[in-house]
N, C-alpha and C positions, 0 to 999 in steps of 0.2 A: 422514378420516372415522378417527377410533384405536376399537381393537378393541371390544366389548361385554362378551368374557369372557376373563378373564384366564388366566395358564398354569394357576392353582388350576381352573379352570372355573368360575370361579363368576361371575355377572353382574353389573352395573352400580349393581344394587338391593343385591345381599348375595346372591341366591336361587343354586338352582344349578339345571342346566338343565330337572331333569323338576319344578323346583318350584312349586306355585302361587303370587302373591302369597296376602294375606290375607283371607279372605273370610267377611264375619258375611252373616245372612239371618234378618232378623226375619219374620211373616207376622201378620197382620191391625195395623198402625200405625193405620189410619185409619177412625174410626167411623165417618163418611159415607157411605161408601163399602162395597158388596156383599162384595166380597174388595180385599185390598190386600196388601202387601210393599215394606219397604225393603233394600235388599240393597249393600255396599258391600263391591268385588268391585277391592283394590289400592287405588287413589287413586279410583277410580269410587265415587260416589253416587247413588246411581238409588232414584225410588219411585216405585212402579207402583196404578195405581188400578183396581178392575172394575167395573161398571157390566153388569146383566141378571141373565141369559135377561130382556127388556124390551122390550116394544111399538118396534115402528120406525117413526119418523120419518125420509124419510117416508111413506110406508105402500107407496108401489110399489115401492119396495127390498125388502119384505118374499119371504121364499122359500115356498113349501107345503108343501115337506118335508126343512126344516133350521131354523136358527140360523144369523145373519148376521153373522162375525167380523168387527169392525173395530178396528183398533187404530192409535195414533200415538204415534209415538217424538217429541219433541221435547226438544231443548237448550234448558237456561235460559238469560239470554244471559248470565250470570255466571259459568255451567258450563265458559267455554275462557283462556286469558289474557287476551287482546282478543279485546271487548264482540261479542257475536255478534247480528245480526240476529235479531228475534225471527219471523222471517217465517220459515214452513216452507221450508227450503231444498234443493236435488236429493237431497244425503245424504239428509236425514230421510227426505223422503218413499220413497227408495230402503228405508231401514229397515225403516218401517211396512210396507213390501211385504212382506220377507224375515222381518218377525217372523209377521204373517197367516201366511205360509203354512210357517213352521215351527212355530208353536201350533196350525195346525189336525187335522192328523192325529191330535192325543190329543185333540182333544176330542170328544164325539160329539154334536154338532149337530142332530142328529136328533130329539133328545129334547124340540128344542124351535123347533117349529117356528113360521113366522112371526113368530120374534120377534132383536130384535139384542144381543149380547155385548158391551159397549165394553171396550178396552183402552187407558188412558192412561198411558205412562212417560214419564216427566218426569226427566232428566240434570241434574241437580243442577253436581253435579262432572263433569268428563271428566276421563279418562286411557285411555288405548290400548284395546278389548274390551270397551266400551262396547256395542255391538251383542249380544254373548254372554249381559254382563250383566242385559239390560234382557228378552230372553226366559227366562231361567234365574228369575228375580223375576218374570215376567208367569207363570210358569208356578203358581210360589208362588201368585200372586195369584189367579189361576181355581179352581186348590185349594182356598183362603181362602173363594171364593165360593160354593162349592159346588156346583161347575158340572162335569155327572155326566163323567170323563175315564178314557182307555185308559191312561193312564201322564205322569206329569214326564214335562217338557221337559227338559233340562239341556245347556247350552252351554257351552264352551271353544275354547280358540283353541290351532293349536302353529304354529310359525314356525320361520324359518332365521336365523339371525344371526351373522355372522363364521365361517359355513361349517359352521354348527353347527343341527343342530335343539333346538330348546327349547320349553320348554311355556309359556303364557300371555304373549303378548307383552306389554306394557307401551310407555306411550307413545313412549317415546323407541326402542325394536328396531323397533317399525314404523312408526317413521320414516325409522330409517337401518338397518334391516335390510332383509336380497333377500326373505325372503316370508311371509307370512302366511295362515294358514287355519283359517278361524271353522269352529264344525262345532256343529251341536245335532243332540240323538239322546235316543231314550225306549230308558232301559235294560230297560226289563221287553220288550220288541215287540225289542227290536234294529233299531233303523229310526231311519236318518239325515233328519231333517229338512230340516237346511243344511248345504251343504259349497260356500265359498266358496274362492277361491285368486287372492291377489293378489304376482305375484311367480313366477320359476321354478325349479321343482324337477326333480330328475334320476327317474328310472321309481323307483332305490329311496329317494330321500331324500322323495320324496314316499308311501309308504309308510310308513315311519316316521313323517310329520308326520304322516298316519289314527290310526296306533296312540297316539302320544303324547297328538294331542288326544283320542282316545275315552277313556284311561287319565285324561285331566283333566275330560269328561264325567262319570269315575264318581264321582269326587272330590265335584264339587258335587252330583252324586245326593244324597249320602247329607249335606253339607250344608243342602240341602232339604229331604228327609224330618228330619233334627234341629229345623231353626223351625217345620215345620208340629208335630211332634211335642209340641216346649214351648207354642204358641198352644195342643193343644188336650188334654194331657193332665200338663201341667206341666212344672217344668223339668228334673226327675231321671228322667224313664223312660227305659232303655234301648229303645235302637232295633234296629229288625228287623237283620237282615243284608241288606250288601247282594245283590241277584240279578243 
């Protein structure tokens, strides 16, 4: 395996160690959904649709004190190099679960008892970090749907490649690197709602990796706010300062 960082500290895709891939977020892209968002995060291309709050089917799944949040993360058969089986894989089921758990603390579900909110995350093209990109877009789509929220959920990963801690692991770095740490974060509440670690880090590397991922989340958060401001207040409105 060759080095993933050259002597000048530049990665194979031309980025510095603390640089995000290009990110584009659009809110309200699907007219038939209650809320929606599209995100390009590097080579990831992901569409998210939100339906609800709405009546629960089957009815016995309804909760008397809050809404039920249901998330489905799905990769289209053409989203990867070799055609993927359209049936849900074990990985997709796991990411659906952790996406729900990452989003729930941001939502005021008790405002909508006996209802359901469905979140559909469709990965059209996959690169490394699709779970973070999906959570980020899902948060924007929930805000676009008008669901009461305590905060947005911004997600970003950091990791270790060629013995160096770097921000925002791409697909090549994910496969050939040494560690990957996806984080989902509520910026205003300063609360982490998802933290996973694949690989081995020393204590110092762990802290540096977490700090770098949180810095990435704050950059993503600004882009989420920009997307919502463009949708509801036009393209040239200056957004507020990050908190």
